[in-house]
C-alpha positions as CSV (number, residue, x, y, z in Angstrom):
1,X,141.4,111.1,93.8
2,X,142.0,113.1,90.6
3,X,145.7,112.2,90.7
4,X,144.8,108.5,91.1
5,X,142.3,108.7,88.3
6,X,144.9,110.3,86.0
7,X,147.4,107.6,87.0
8,X,144.9,104.8,86.1
9,X,144.3,106.4,82.7
10,X,148.1,106.6,82.0
11,X,148.7,103.0,83.3
12,X,145.9,101.6,81.1
13,X,147.2,103.4,78.0
14,X,150.6,101.8,78.7
15,X,149.1,98.3,79.0
16,X,150.2,98.0,82.6
17,X,147.8,95.7,84.6
18,X,148.1,97.1,88.1
19,X,148.6,100.3,90.1
20,X,149.8,99.7,93.7
21,X,148.6,102.2,96.4
22,X,148.7,102.5,100.1
23,X,145.1,102.6,101.2
24,X,145.3,105.7,103.4
25,X,144.9,106.8,107.0
26,X,141.9,107.6,109.2
27,X,143.5,110.8,110.6
28,X,141.9,110.4,114.0
29,X,138.3,109.5,112.8
30,X,138.7,105.9,113.7
31,X,139.4,102.6,111.9
32,X,135.8,101.9,110.8
33,X,135.1,105.4,109.4
34,X,138.5,105.4,107.7
35,X,137.9,102.1,106.0
36,X,134.4,103.2,104.9
37,X,135.9,106.4,103.5
38,X,138.6,104.5,101.6
39,X,136.0,102.1,100.1
40,X,133.8,105.0,99.1
41,X,136.7,106.7,97.3
42,X,137.5,103.5,95.5
43,X,133.9,103.2,94.4
44,X,133.9,106.7,93.0
45,X,137.2,106.1,91.2
46,X,136.0,102.9,89.6
47,X,132.8,104.5,88.5
48,X,134.8,107.3,86.8
49,X,137.1,104.7,85.1
50,X,134.7,101.9,84.3
51,X,136.0,101.4,80.8
52,X,139.6,100.8,82.0
53,X,141.1,97.4,82.5
54,X,143.8,98.4,85.0
55,X,143.3,97.1,88.6
56,X,144.2,98.7,91.9
57,X,146.3,96.7,94.3
58,X,146.0,97.7,98.0
59,X,149.4,97.4,99.6
60,X,149.9,96.1,103.1
61,X,151.2,98.9,105.3
62,X,153.4,99.1,108.4
63,X,150.7,100.9,110.4
64,X,152.6,104.1,111.1
65,X,150.5,106.7,112.7
66,X,146.8,106.2,111.7
67,X,147.6,104.4,108.5
68,X,145.2,101.6,107.6
69,X,145.8,98.3,105.8
70,X,148.3,96.9,108.2
71,X,146.0,94.0,109.1
72,X,144.6,91.5,106.6
73,X,141.2,92.1,108.1
74,X,141.3,95.8,107.3
75,X,142.1,95.1,103.7
76,X,139.3,92.5,103.5
77,X,136.8,95.1,104.9
78,X,137.9,97.7,102.3
79,X,137.4,95.1,99.5
80,X,134.1,93.9,100.9
81,X,132.8,97.5,100.9
82,X,133.9,98.2,97.3
83,X,131.4,97.5,94.5
84,X,133.9,96.7,91.7
85,X,135.8,94.0,93.6
86,X,137.0,92.4,90.3
87,X,139.2,95.5,89.9
88,X,140.9,95.1,93.3
89,X,143.8,93.0,94.4
90,X,146.6,93.1,97.1
91,X,150.3,93.7,97.2
92,X,152.3,92.2,100.1
93,X,155.2,94.2,101.3
94,X,157.5,92.1,103.5
95,X,159.0,95.0,105.5
96,X,155.5,96.3,106.2
97,X,154.2,92.9,107.2
98,X,157.0,92.5,109.7
99,X,156.6,96.0,111.1
100,X,152.9,95.4,111.4
101,X,153.6,92.4,113.7
102,X,153.3,89.4,111.3
103,X,155.8,86.6,112.0
104,X,157.0,84.5,109.1
105,X,160.6,83.6,110.2
106,X,160.1,79.9,110.5
107,X,158.1,77.3,108.5
108,X,155.2,77.2,111.0
109,X,154.7,80.9,111.2
110,X,155.1,81.3,107.5
111,X,152.4,78.7,106.8
112,X,150.1,80.4,109.3
113,X,150.7,83.7,107.5
114,X,149.7,82.2,104.2
115,X,146.6,80.5,105.7
116,X,145.5,83.7,107.4
117,X,145.9,85.8,104.2
118,X,143.9,83.2,102.3
119,X,141.1,83.1,104.9
120,X,140.8,86.9,105.2
121,X,141.4,88.0,101.6
122,X,142.0,85.1,99.3
123,X,145.2,84.1,97.6
124,X,143.6,84.8,94.2
125,X,143.8,88.5,95.0
126,X,147.5,88.5,95.7
127,X,149.3,89.9,92.6
128,X,152.6,91.4,93.6
129,X,155.2,91.1,96.4
130,X,157.5,93.9,97.5
131,X,160.7,92.2,98.8
132,X,162.4,94.2,101.5
133,X,164.1,93.4,104.8
134,X,163.4,95.6,107.8
135,X,165.6,97.9,109.9
136,X,163.1,97.9,112.7
137,X,161.9,95.1,114.9
138,X,158.7,93.1,114.4
139,X,155.6,95.0,115.6
140,X,157.3,98.4,115.6
141,X,154.9,99.8,113.0
142,X,157.9,101.7,111.6
143,X,158.5,101.5,107.9
144,X,162.3,101.3,107.3
145,X,163.5,99.1,104.4
146,X,166.8,97.2,104.5
147,X,168.8,95.1,102.2
148,X,167.8,91.4,101.9
149,X,169.3,89.4,104.7
150,X,170.8,92.5,106.4
151,X,167.7,93.4,108.5
152,X,165.7,91.8,111.2
153,X,163.5,89.6,108.9
154,X,166.5,87.6,107.8
155,X,167.3,85.3,104.8
156,X,165.3,82.3,106.0
157,X,161.9,84.1,105.7
158,X,162.8,85.2,102.1
159,X,163.6,81.6,101.3
160,X,160.1,80.6,102.4
161,X,158.6,83.4,100.3
162,X,160.5,82.5,97.2
163,X,159.7,78.8,97.3
164,X,156.1,78.9,98.4
165,X,153.9,77.2,95.8
166,X,151.2,79.9,96.4
167,X,153.7,82.6,95.3
168,X,155.6,80.9,92.5
169,X,154.1,82.8,89.6
170,X,154.0,86.2,91.3
171,X,156.4,89.1,90.5
172,X,158.7,90.2,93.3
173,X,159.8,93.8,93.3
174,X,162.8,95.2,95.2
175,X,162.2,98.3,97.3
176,X,165.6,98.1,99.1
177,X,168.0,101.1,99.4
178,X,169.5,102.2,96.1
179,X,173.0,103.1,95.1
180,X,176.3,101.3,95.0
181,X,178.5,99.6,97.7
182,X,182.1,100.5,98.5
183,X,183.3,98.6,95.5
184,X,181.0,100.2,93.1
185,X,178.6,97.2,92.8
186,X,175.0,98.2,92.2
187,X,172.9,97.4,95.4
188,X,169.9,96.1,93.4
189,X,172.3,93.6,91.7
190,X,173.6,92.5,95.1
191,X,170.1,92.1,96.5
192,X,168.9,90.1,93.5
193,X,172.0,87.9,93.9
194,X,170.9,87.1,97.4
195,X,167.4,86.2,96.3
196,X,168.6,84.0,93.5
197,X,171.0,82.2,95.8
198,X,168.1,81.6,98.3
199,X,165.9,80.3,95.5
200,X,168.5,77.8,94.4
201,X,169.4,76.5,97.8
202,X,167.8,73.2,99.0
């Protein structure tokens, strides 16, 4: 909690609007107790930093181990139990969504995903998207990021994400593997190239 408080202070000084965090894990105490503990911690953090403008974004997780935040309903409960709800938002991570069991590979399932998020949390709380393909299958609850279009999510799903009216003004952040390919080309540049191509395609 002290580390998070320090991070919020630094972020606010730099004029950065959001800090993205994984909510945490219940460590065997159970989902309800874990969610209540996370909300209680957020309440204490917000009380200590009441003069700051920076907001915390709860990131969707893959659900590994006892991690919480892999279902929209869990995130909604955390927000509902937090007093300073105006300082909370959500970050969607595509690899984590897929690993948690969400399907968005065709138009129907993608539209269902958007509707479910809006019904549970509200699209107004969505502030950032982490764009990553997945090395592991849907529902595996294993967090392994892959290059865009080279994993099991596939290019079509990213095309829906990029062109969705609800997401058109949101920042997308790559968390794909870093480095260079065999020809020395930066991997981030290659991944951005794929996303730009998908955005331009009809």
